[in-house]
N, C-alpha and C positions, 0 to 999 in steps of 0.2 A: 465436385463443383457447385452442386446446388448448397451444401453446407459452406464454402466460403462465400458464394453471393449471399446468405443468410448473414454470417457474422459480419461482412461490409456493411450492409442494410442495418444492423443493429449498431452496429457503431455509428453511422452517420445519423440514425435516429436521436442517437445518445448526444453526439457533439452537438446537434442543432438544436435539441431541447435545455442543454447547459448553456449554450451562447444564448437563447431567448431569456432565460432565467437572469443570467449576468446582466445582459441588456437592459431589462425589466429595470434590475436594481440597481443599477449604474444611475438611470434615468431618473431615481427618486432625488438625486443631488443632495446626497448624505453625506457630512463630513466623513474624510477618513480614517476614521478614528481605528481602534484596535478592534474594537468590538464589529464593526460594519465590516473589515476585513475579515473575520472568522463567518460572519453572515455570506460574504460571495462566496469564500471557499466553502461554505455549505452549499450555495446554490451550484455552485459548479460540480461538487461531488455527488449532489442528487440527481443531476441530469446524466453525468457518466455514468454513475451506477445501472441505467437502464441497457447499457452492453450486454448485460449478464442476465437479462430476464427472463431469456430462454431456457437458460441452465440453473438459475436457483430463482425462480420466481419470488419466493417466499423471504428469502434474504434481502432479495432489492424491494420489496414491499417495505421491509421494517427498515431499511436504510434510508427509502425515499420519505418514508414516514417521519425518521427520525431527523433527518437533514431540514423538511419540510417545520417541524416543530422548532428547530435551532435558529434558521435563520429569521424567523418569527419573533424570538427571544430577543435577536440580535436587532430587531427595530426593521428589518427589512419586508415593507408589506407586498409580498409578491405572491401569486398565485401557485397552489401546489401542482402544477402542471406535471412535473415528474410522477407526483404517488399518483395520478389517475392514470398514466402510463402504466405504472404496474400493478395496480388495480386491473385494469384490463388485463394485463398479462398473467397474472395470478389467478384471475377467475375463468380463463382461458385454459389454462393447465389444470383446473379440477380444484382447485384451492379455496374455494368460496367458505366454507366456515372460518378459517384462518383471516380471508379477506375481510369477512363481516366484525371480526374481533378487532382486528387492527384498524379499522377504519371507524370503528364506535371509538376506541382509545385516542384516534387522531381528532375526532371531534369534541371530545372531552377535553382534550388537551390543549388544543390552539387556542381558546380563550385566556386559557392559563400563560401561554406563551405570549400573547399579543398584552396581556396586562402588566407582565414581567418586563417588556421592551421599554415601558416608561409610565408617566404620569398620566393613566386613562383611566375614567370612568368604567363599570360593569359594560354599560349599553356600549361605548365605543370600541371596549375589548372586543365583546361578541361582534360587532359589526365588520371588525377587522378580521377575525376568525372566518366570518361567514365569507366573504370577501376571497381568504385565501382557499377555502376548500366549500365551494357551494354545494350541498345537499343533491342538488339536480346533476350537477357533472357526476359527483361520484357515482349516482346510480346509474346513468348514462354509459359509465364508462365500463360498470359491471355488468351490464345488460349488453353492451357490446361483446365483452369477452364470453359471457354465458352464449349466446347466439352463435359466436362463431365455433364454440365448443360443440355445442349438438349438432352442428353441418359439419362438423368434423367425424364425429361421431356416426352420423348417418351414413357419411360416403365413406368410413370404414366398414360398416353394416353392410351397405349395398356391395363392396368389393368381396368381403368375405362370404357373403351368399351367392356369387357369382362364381366365387372360387369353388364353393360346396358343389354347386350345382355342376360346374365343368368335371369335377372328382369325380361325383356321383355317375355323370354320364361315362368318363373313361372307365369307371369301375364296372359298369354295366357292359359296355363294349367287350371289356378284356375278359369278363365271363361269356360273354357271347363267342368270342375267338375258341376261348377255352372249350365249350361244347363243341363246336365245329370241328376243330383238331381231335378230339376226342373220338365222335363218330366217323368222321370221314377218314383218321387215318391208324388209330388204335386197333380197329378189328383187322386192317387189312395186314398190317406188321405183324399181328399174332396170329392170322393165318401162316404168312411166309415163316414165320419161325415154326410153328407147329409142323408144316411139313417137312423143315430142314431135320426138325428132331427124329420125327419118325422115319425120315431115308435115312439119317444115321445111324437111329436104334436097328432098322431093319438089316442095312449092310454090316453091321458089327455082328448080329444076333446069325448073320449067314458066313460070317467069318470073311469077308470080302473087304478090301482095302477102301477107306472112306477117304474118296480124292479131297484135295486141299481146299476148293473151290467151293463142296458143299461144308465144310468145317468152316470156313470164312463165312458163309451165307448165317449160318448157325449163329455164330458171335455176333457178326453184326446186326442179325434180329435181335438178339438180346441187348445189346448196347441201345440200339435205336429204340426199344421200348422205355428201358431204363432212363434214356434222357428225354423222351417224350411223357412219360410218368411225371418227371422233374420241371419239366416246362408248364406242364398242364397244371402242377400243384403251383409253380410260382406264379400262373396268372390269375389261379382264384384263390393265393394268399398274398398277394401281394409281395412276395419275399423277395428283396434284392439280395440275397447272399448267390453268387453265381454257383450253380450246381458243380460246375467241373472249372480246373483251372491249370498252373503249372504242375502242379503236382500228378496230375493223370495224364502230363505229356507223354512219357515213357508207357504208359500203356497203350496210345496211339501208334508209336513206333513199331512195340512188340506185336501190336495186332497188323500192321503195315507187313512185318516179316512172315506172316501168317500164310499168307496171299501169293508168297514165292518173292516180294521185292527187298531187296539187301538195304535196308534203311538202318542209321546208323544216328545217334543222338549225341552231340556235346554241348556242354554247358560250362562256360568259363565266367570268371568273375564270382564276388560273394553276393551272394542272394542279401537284396534288402527288403525291405519293408513294402511291398508290392501292392498298391491301391486295388480292390476287388475287379473293378472294372477292366485293368489291364490284365489282370491275372485271368479271366474270362476270355479277353480278346486273345490273347496268346494261345489258349489252348484252341480257339475257333478257326485261326489264322494256321496252324499245325494241322488242324483237323482236316480244315478245307483243301488243303493244297496237299495233303497225302491222299486225299480222296479223288482228286484232280488227276495225281499222278497214277495212280492206280484205274482210273478211268478212260483218261486221254492218251496219257503221255507215252505208251509202251516202252516204258522205261525199266531197268533193270535194278537201279539203283537211286537212294533219296538219301540226302543227308538234311537233318535237323540241327540248326547250330542256335543255341539263345546264349546271348551276353550280357551279364549285367555290370551297367556302368554305374556310375555314383548319380547321376541326374535322368538316365533313360533306360530303356530296355529295349535291346535288339533282337531280333528273330527273323533267321533267313533258313529256306528251304530250297534246295537245289535237287534237282533229277539229273540223269543224262538220256532224257527221251529223245523224241524224235523233232522236237520243235526247233528251228532255227531262225536268224534275225529276219528272213524272208518270207517265213510263214508263222508270224504272230497270231495267236488266237484270237478269236472275237471275244471281249469279255462278257462271261454269262453272270448268271443271278450269285453265283459265289462268290467270283472276284468283287464282283459290285457291292454287296454286302459287307467282305472283307475291309472293302475300303471306305465304306460309310463308318464302319466300326473304329477305325484306325483316323479317319479324321475328325471323328466326335470327341475324340481324347485328344484332339492337337499333335496327333503324330503325323509321319511319313510312311508311303507305303509306295513301292518299287516291284512290278510286275512285268516280265520280259523273257525273250529266249534269250539264251547265253550264245555267246560268241562260238564256242566252241562244240554247241548243239545241247540241249534240253532246256531247261525251264528253272527261274530264279523267281522265288516271292522274299521280298524283304520288307520289313517292318521295322521303325523305330518308334517307340511311346515312351514320352515323357512320363517320368516319375513325379515331379513336383507340382505340375501345373493338374493335375486329374482330381476334381473335386470329392 
């Protein structure tokens, strides 16, 4: 929208300048000779060329200057207004050296063009050239362009400084969170894992059967440590590559089986190029869903279904637990975090008890809208 307004404004200025130049030229009362018609055409062309001054300032500078020289040679004593606009635009875009060179050529050529337009002495030709392009006007146009260019540079520098400050503060906060997580969680999880390892070792040394629950605790401790270390590494290194994704979903299902849950995985469709954010989110949805089934659902079975579609990826987790439509659970942090992930990707999430008993988590994530 802003670009469209700028184009409209450029054309409005170009048409306005062209009309002003034509009116000024026509008010001179010259006979309609072929040379005058060429001069009027150059007046219009010089003004309309300003429509492209943002995209090609140097080209517009040369075109408007050439048109000014041309209509002066044709006998039209009209100020080079379009050229002044072009000088302003060229200097504003940073082409100061080119503008100075072209302007010097203009100041040297205009007296020759005025002399070529008719029988004038040198003084009269110089006066006509000076009237067409006053040095003060030229300096003022260049100074205005330079002032605005410097103002824009200062504004950009200030914006970059604000962004760098915000990024530095975000980095400091990220490192602080990493330290807190390391200090508060890594030690505790390591103790749980160590105790589980010792209990398994002692049971096997005594020839006693190792309970499935103890093996599950041992495996969960290892996985929790691995993921925590990966998360801490991502926080410290600002690595955007997801540590876990679709390729690790079978591991989640297999782990659910080790705790006595009859879990199955079904994958349909041909897997496309899945964005990293979607890849990570699917893993987290399945992980959180199976964790909730193991903790709260009192379920015997769970099914994970991943459906690859042309423009979306759908994932659904069902269980046969005790949830019923009349006993919908209160959304906890896990479900809220799941919804935030899905919403951030422009997807849809449905979490509700099933009519025949059990609970359903279903998400649909677009593949094309993800940045």
